[in-house]
Every structure is written in C-alpha cells, then in structure tokens.
C-alpha positions in Angstrom: 113.3 87.6 78.5 109.7 88.8 78.6 109.5 91.2 81.6 106.5 93.1 83.1 107.3 96.3 84.9 104.8 97.9 87.2 105.0 101.5 88.4 104.6 103.2 85.1 107.5 105.7 84.5 108.2 106.4 88.1 111.6 107.1 89.8 112.5 103.4 89.7 110.5 102.0 86.9 111.7 104.4 84.2 115.5 103.8 84.7 114.7 100.1 85.1 112.8 100.0 81.8 115.6 101.8 80.0 118.2 99.4 81.3 116.2 96.3 80.5 115.4 97.5 76.9 119.1 98.3 76.4 119.9 94.7 77.3 117.5 93.4 74.7 114.6 92.3 76.9 111.0 92.3 75.8 109.6 94.8 78.3 105.9 95.7 79.0 105.2 98.6 81.3 101.9 98.8 83.2 100.5 102.3 83.6 97.1 103.6 84.7 97.6 106.7 82.6 96.9 106.4 78.8 98.9 109.6 78.2 102.1 107.7 79.2 101.8 105.3 76.3 103.8 107.2 73.7 106.5 108.1 76.3 106.8 104.4 77.3 107.0 103.3 73.6 109.8 105.9 72.9 111.9 103.9 75.5 111.4 100.8 73.3 108.9 99.1 75.6 105.3 98.0 75.2 102.4 99.5 77.2 99.6 97.9 79.2 97.0 100.4 80.4 95.1 99.4 83.5 95.1 99.5 87.2 96.6 97.6 90.2 93.0 97.2 91.5 91.9 95.2 88.4 93.0 91.6 89.0 91.7 90.4 85.6 93.8 93.0 83.8 96.9 92.1 85.9 96.3 88.4 85.2 96.1 88.9 81.4 99.1 91.2 81.3 101.2 88.8 83.5 100.5 85.7 81.3 103.5 84.4 79.5 106.0 86.6 81.3 109.4 85.3 82.5 109.6 87.8 85.3 107.3 90.3 87.0 108.6 93.4 88.8 105.8 94.3 91.3 105.5 97.4 93.3 102.7 99.2 95.1 102.5 102.7 93.5 99.9 104.8 95.3 100.3 108.5 94.7 101.8 110.4 97.7 99.0 112.8 97.4 96.8 110.3 99.3 98.8 111.2 102.4 96.6 114.2 102.7 93.4 112.3 101.9 91.5 111.8 105.1 89.2 109.1 103.5 92.0 106.7 102.5 93.8 104.2 104.8 97.2 104.2 103.2 98.4 101.0 104.7 95.3 99.0 103.9 95.1 100.3 100.3 98.7 99.1 99.7 98.0 95.7 101.3 95.0 95.2 99.0 97.2 95.9 96.0 99.7 93.2 97.3 96.8 90.8 97.5 95.7 91.7 93.9 99.2 90.9 92.7 99.3 87.6 94.5 95.9 86.5 93.0 97.1 87.6 89.5 100.4 85.8 89.8 98.6 82.6 90.8 96.1 82.8 88.0 98.8 83.8 85.3 101.2 81.0 86.3 104.3 83.3 86.4 107.1 81.7 88.4 109.7 84.5 88.9 108.8 87.6 90.9 110.8 90.6 92.0 108.9 92.6 94.6 109.8 96.1 95.8 109.6 95.9 99.5 111.3 98.2 102.0 113.6 98.6 105.0 111.5 97.8 108.0 109.7 94.9 106.3 111.2 92.6 108.9 109.3 94.3 111.7 105.7 93.2 112.6 105.2 96.4 114.7 107.0 99.6 115.4 107.7 100.5 111.8 104.9 103.0 111.3 103.9 103.8 107.7 106.2 100.9 106.5 103.9 98.3 108.1 102.3 97.4 104.8 105.6 96.0 103.5 105.7 93.4 106.3 102.1 92.5 105.5 102.7 92.2 101.8 105.8 90.1 102.1 103.7 87.8 104.2 101.0 87.7 101.5 103.6 87.0 98.8 105.1 84.2 100.9 101.7 82.4 100.7 102.3 81.8 97.0 103.1 78.2 96.0 106.7 77.1 96.7 107.4 76.8 92.9 107.1 80.6 92.7 110.5 82.2 93.3 110.5 85.7 94.8 113.2 88.2 95.3 112.2 90.8 97.9 114.1 94.0 97.3 114.4 96.1 100.5 115.6 99.6 99.7 116.3 102.1 102.5 115.1 105.7 102.6 114.9 107.3 99.1 116.9 110.4 98.5 113.9 112.2 96.9 112.1 112.0 100.3 114.5 114.8 101.3 112.4 117.2 99.0 110.0 117.3 101.9 112.6 119.3 103.8 112.3 122.3 101.5 109.4 124.2 103.1 111.1 124.5 106.5 114.5 125.2 105.0 112.9 128.1 103.1 111.0 129.4 106.1 113.3 128.7 109.0 116.7 127.6 107.5 116.2 124.3 109.3 115.5 120.7 108.6 113.0 119.6 111.2 112.4 116.0 112.1 111.9 113.8 115.2 115.3 112.2 114.8 118.8 113.6 114.0 122.4 113.8 115.2 125.6 112.1 114.1 124.5 108.5 113.9 124.8 107.3 110.3 121.9 105.7 108.5 121.5 104.4 105.0 119.8 106.3 102.1 119.4 105.2 98.4 119.0 106.6 94.9 116.1 105.1 92.9 118.7 104.7 90.0 120.7 102.4 92.2 117.6 100.4 93.1 116.8 100.1 89.4 120.3 98.8 88.7 120.0 96.3 91.5 116.7 95.0 90.2 118.1 94.7 86.7 121.0 92.8 88.1 118.8 90.4 90.0 116.7 89.7 86.9 119.7 88.2 85.2 120.7 86.0 88.1 119.0 82.6 88.8 115.8 82.6 90.8 115.8 80.1 93.7 113.0 80.1 96.3 112.7 83.2 98.5 115.5 85.8 98.8 116.0 89.2 100.4 118.3 91.9 99.2 118.8 95.3 100.8 119.7 98.2 98.6 121.5 101.4 99.7 123.7 104.1 98.2 125.3 105.8 101.2 125.4 105.7 104.9 125.3 109.3 106.2 124.2 111.1 109.4 121.4 113.7 109.5 124.0 116.4 110.4 126.1 115.5 107.4 123.0 115.6 105.2 122.2 119.2 106.4 125.8 120.2 105.6 125.7 118.7 102.2 122.3 120.1 101.2 123.2 123.4 102.7 126.4 123.7 100.6 124.3 122.8 97.4 121.8 125.6 98.0 124.3 128.2 99.2 123.3 127.9 102.9 126.4 126.5 104.6 124.8 127.3 108.0 121.8 125.0 107.4 121.1 122.9 110.5 119.1 119.8 111.3 116.8 120.3 114.3 115.5 117.3 116.3 112.1 117.8 117.8 109.8 115.6 119.9 107.5 112.9 118.3 104.5 114.9 119.6 105.7 118.2 118.0 106.3 116.5 114.6 102.9 114.8 114.7 101.2 118.2 115.4 103.2 119.8 112.6 102.1 117.1 110.1 98.5 117.2 111.1 98.5 121.0 111.0 99.9 120.8 107.4 96.7 118.8 106.5 98.1 115.2 106.6 95.7 112.3 107.4 96.2 111.9 111.2 96.5 108.1 110.8 99.2 108.5 108.1 101.0 111.2 110.2 101.2 108.9 113.2 102.7 106.3 110.8 105.4 108.7 109.7 106.2 109.7 113.2 106.5 106.1 114.3 108.7 105.2 111.3 111.1 108.1 112.1 111.2 107.2 115.8 112.3 103.7 114.8 115.4 105.3 113.1 116.7 106.4 116.5 119.1 103.8 117.8 119.0 102.1 114.4 116.0 100.0 115.4 114.6 100.3 111.9 118.0 99.2 110.4 118.7 96.2 112.7 118.2 93.6 109.9 119.9 95.8 107.3 123.1 95.9 109.3 123.0 92.2 109.7 122.7 91.9 105.9 124.6 95.0 104.8 124.8 95.3 101.0 127.5 96.7 98.8 126.6 100.4 98.5 125.5 101.9 95.2 127.2 104.5 93.0 125.1 107.6 93.6 125.9 109.6 96.8 124.1 112.4 98.6 126.5 114.9 97.0 125.2 113.8 93.6 121.6 114.0 94.7 122.2 117.5 96.2 122.6 118.9 92.7 119.0 117.7 91.9 117.8 119.0 95.3 119.2 122.4 94.5 117.4 122.5 91.2 114.0 121.7 92.9 114.8 124.1 95.8 115.4 127.1 93.5 112.5 126.2 91.1 
C-alpha cells in the first residue's frame, strides 16, 4: 500500500516507518527539515519536504495514497513561547489536514488523537484533540477514520529530571497509589501499523496503553534505575504547580492547560472513557523505559 506518514522521524513516526517499510509498503514521510531527507531514505522510505501549514503541499503529497497517518507535530519548545496559542495552533493544523484530505480524495485516515479527546472541557492542554476529532468528523461519510487515543507518553517523564536532581523528588499536582495508564511510542507505532492492515469502516476509536501503574510505583521504578531507591513522588496543589511552571518560563496559558490536564487525572476523570474501552496493553513497560530514563538522567 501507498502510505503517507506525518511527524518526520519523531518518537512514533520513525518506528512506524521502519515497521511499514519492513512489511513492503510504499512509504512517504513528511518532514519540514530538509536535513532529514537522507536519514528517511536510509530507512527505505521516500521524503516529502514541506510543512503542515501548507495545504497545497499536503494536498499534492496526499494524492494517490491508500492511507494517511496524520498527527499534529508542534515542537514542545513552543510551551515556553509566550506569543503562541498552543491549542489554536494545533487545531489549525487539524483543519489543514481536513482540507487537504478532501482535496486529495484519500479515503482512509489514521489520526493520532489522545486520551481526553472525549472531553469537551476539563482536559486542559488536551482540549485540541477534542476539537480536531470534531473537525475530522466533518469529513464526508465515505472517508474512514481510525482515531488512535494513546495515554500519557513515557518520555513525558523526562520532565521529572530537574526536580529529581535538585530535590530528590518528583513534584506534580497529582500522585498516590491510584493506577493510571502510560504508553511507549513504540507500542503506539505497532498499534498504528496493525490498524493499517485491518479493514477501514466508518469512524473508529482505539485506545493505546503499555502499562497501568501508580505515581508511587513510578517513583520507585525510576529511583531504582538511577540508584536513588528513596526517590519519592510529592503531590502539591494546583496553584503551586502553576506557579512553578510559570516561574520556569512557561507560557501562562499553556501552564494552566497542563495543571488542568493533571488535575483531571485525579479520580481517573481523564480516563473515564479509557476504562470503558480498555485496550490490550502493549509490550514495553515502565521498567523497560527506566533504562532509557537513566541514560538521559546521567547524561
């Protein structure tokens, strides 16, 4: 099949491209960085250099494809840009995809959405996923869409490193012994590749998770990996976390979104629909990720 992969060689798109090429598919990877071209081609894929803001480029690249994997890939550096509305920027990319899909005539779409996309409000920084699913659902009925809803990514735990180094603590506005789902990007890539080889039929939703584990268990696992078995997870107030993020230089609007998202984790509000549609868990566990965490921690 002819498959278009967005997201350049990111944490999901790279292993996805590798798997699709190994299965004999004709893969084109979209990247905004010309320097990625040779690395993409070494994987056995083709390269399309352009941006998610360029609808004409997307339309031309999408034409003739059997499947498009669409994700919004704004650099996390924008969290600290006070001029950018993170949620609105992502929604606009979703609208660009919709327009390009309509103009190109592609009928099978896999969209990377997220946990929390079932919530109109109360999901904080994840609000754009609800809005983009709504935009995609405006596509004609003959366009089949699989919405992939992964849970929190393991690599988000890298954000814990500064306070672990300075205070021997993981500090968040949620915590305790209540288990919540986390996921490896490699397991997401495998789930997407699996869905590409299944029939497309209307609109479908699939949650993706690797392990269900509590904050206290995460602290214990990461602590063991970095030689700090006494590492603890400290739960602070929403207000204190907000002040910490703003003081660190984060866009205040984005910081509020993070705090609200984390607050929704308490009592599993964020995971209400996930637990109603619980998936088979992936292969890669937090103990596996902890080895990568330790490498980043010590480097």
